[in-house]
C-alpha positions, 0 to 999 in steps of 0.5 A: 117172796113173790105172790099172786092172787089164785082163783079164789082169792087166796095169795100164794106164793112162790120161790125162785132158785137159779136162772134160765127156762123156768120149771115150775115144781110142785111140792109132795108131802102131801102139804108140805112146805116147798123149801125141802126140795131145796134147788134139786140137787143143782137142777138149778143150775140148768133152770129157774126153779119155780117153787110153789108154796101150796096153799096153807103151807110155807108162806102162801095164805091158808084158804077160807074154805079147807075143802080147797086143800084137796088135790083136784082144788088145786089145779086151779092154783097151777093155772093161776101161777102160769098166768102170773108168770106170763107164759104160753106153757109150762115145764111142770115138775111134780114130786110124790103127791105132787105128781097127781097134782101135776097129773090132774093139770095135764088132763085138764090143761093139756095144751099149756104143758110143754113137758112134764117130770114126775118124780117118784110119784105114785100114780093115784091120779091114774088109778095105780096104787100101793097096799100097805102089805105091798108097801111092807113087801117091798122095803125088804129091799133094806133088810141088810142095813145095819138099821133095818131090825129096829125100823122094822120092829117100829114098822109093824108096830104101827097100829090104827091109833098110832099118830100120822106125825109117828108113822112119817118119823117111824117110815123115814128111814125107809124113804132114802137110798141111804139113811146116812146123815144128810138123809136124816137131817132132810127127814127130820125137817118134815115135821115143821114143814107139813100143814097137819091139818091139810094133809088128810084133805089132799086125797081126800075122796072125791080128789081123783077119777082115773078113768077120766083123767086116764082119757083126758092124757090121751090129749097130752102131746107133751113129752113126760118123764117119770123117774122111778128110785129102785129102792123106792117102795111107793112108787116102785119101779114097777108101779111107776112103769104101770103109771106111765104106760097112762101117757102118750109119749112117756119115758121112765128112768130108774135111778139105781140106788135111790129112793123117794128123795133121789136128789138127796140120795144122789144129786148129781145121778138125779140132775143127769137125766131131768137136766138133759129131757129138759133142754130140747136141744139133747136126746137120749138113746139106751145102748146096752142099759147105758142111757147116753146124751146126745145133741142133734143139729142140721137137716134130718136127710143130710149125710150124717157125722157123728162127734165123739169127745175127749176125756173129761169132755162131752158134746158141748166142746164141739159147739163151734164144729157142730154148728158148721158142719150142719150147714150139709151135714146131719151132726150128732154130738154124744156124751160117752158113759161117764160124762156130760148128761149121759148115765155114769155106771162105773165100767169104763175103758177104751174097749168099752167106749168101742163097744158104745160107740157102735151101739150108738151108731146101730141104735140110731141107724148111723151105719156108714156115718162120718166119725170125728173123735178127740183123744180118748173119744178118737182111740175108742173110734178107731179100734171100732174101724178096725173091729168093725170096718163095714160100720164108719165111713170115713174117720177123723182122728183128731190128736189121739193116743195111739196105744204104745206103752207109756214111758214112763208109766202115769202115776195114779192121779187124785181126785180133784176136789168138788163136782166133776163134770164126768165120773172121775172112775174114767181117769184111773181106767183109761190110765191103766190101759195107756200104761199097757195097753193090748198089743192087738190094738196095734195090730187090728190098724190095717184092718181099716178100710175107712178113709181116714184123717190123722189130726196132729196137734204139734209140740205142745201136745202131750201126745207122742207125735210120731207114733201119730204119724206111725199110725197114719202110715199102719191105716191103707187109706190115710193122711196126716196133717198137723195144726201146731194148737196143742192137744186141743186142735178143734178148740183152739184152733177151730178155723184151721181144723175146719179147713183140715176138714175141707181139705178132707172133703167133710166140710164146703 
């Protein structure tokens, strides 16, 4: 493992997991070997995780002065690591107790922070705490779990003489959203990974001066993401919100069904908001309670174009098209719910995507924008254009469904094995609507007033081309063009697609 020398001569170690831009990660415990972070549920696929073993844990040496285990005295370790890595500014993530260290570092070195992620971190450094009574009340959220009565009895039996190791064992079930085999295995490693002597020093008196820290954080210009677990008792979402309010530019995300170790409870749900937050090309907006990720290119004062992907895809499918259109447009490529880095709420359908696209346009002030949409996204787009004709300025529909009942109907499909880039529930939900679509969706087509370009993929597409021609005939101001590339016209024939957009007056 790589090592470096900290401010007091202590040799500290870290491991790198993944590739890409570095993300410095501070473990909690307090004073637990950073190995428990693993790859943070797959976050290493997006960033190179720099997992620091705090002094006296993992492969790092014990300091000559045990007093340096105190949280505030480890700020120098983080700065020494930054210098060792040769980084002008760092993206910093702190979990649990490590979030306090990350907060103190941000207060001491606000100009060295590019972004800050605090994961289920009770803000002691900010003066936000949880009493034993509040914690006891919060864990009642698990009262309907089969393990709760026994765990609650053990919890109520804790006294002043109960060894700390036993306290941690008793409270472990309450730290996870699901007390399943994965959670139990993760919790079972706690004792072997914890520095039992150092842990009590971490929060020792003098470690925190909340008022001074809050005052110093007013100089922090970097964005902050505060992640809370819905089922976490310390911090509860309410406490996390209280802590987030002390940062000038903070966003709070509450992870449904998650506890204190959200990447163990639901790795994908944890990774999506963190990866979106850390990617400088990605922004987010909340529409009807669903957090949507989107990518933006082009001048802010240029006419807006919104790109909407098909089923199972995401905003990155538009990379080539977005780059070209950005020369003379402000281009927004959205990840619809259930796709890419957006939330997966479990409720899907063409009508749901229709309303969501409308909410997206309104939330970003994009009334009158041109919408370019493929397949499933195109179906949602023209339903929106029919329902709210004044919302969309111009419309491009690429090889879209036309909502005649499928004959024969699509049979149920089995979910492929392994992780997917989208929520599989989208498939049965939309297939059911394709098999038996609402007849009103066809009847509403004449209500579309936006100039429309219908792009057909030709005979190799699975979409009925005669139905696409029928669709164009039902829209008052529509033109029809065939590009024989199959269903994925904009990815398999981007030059021809761009030429069609140019002839439509969208691209020079």
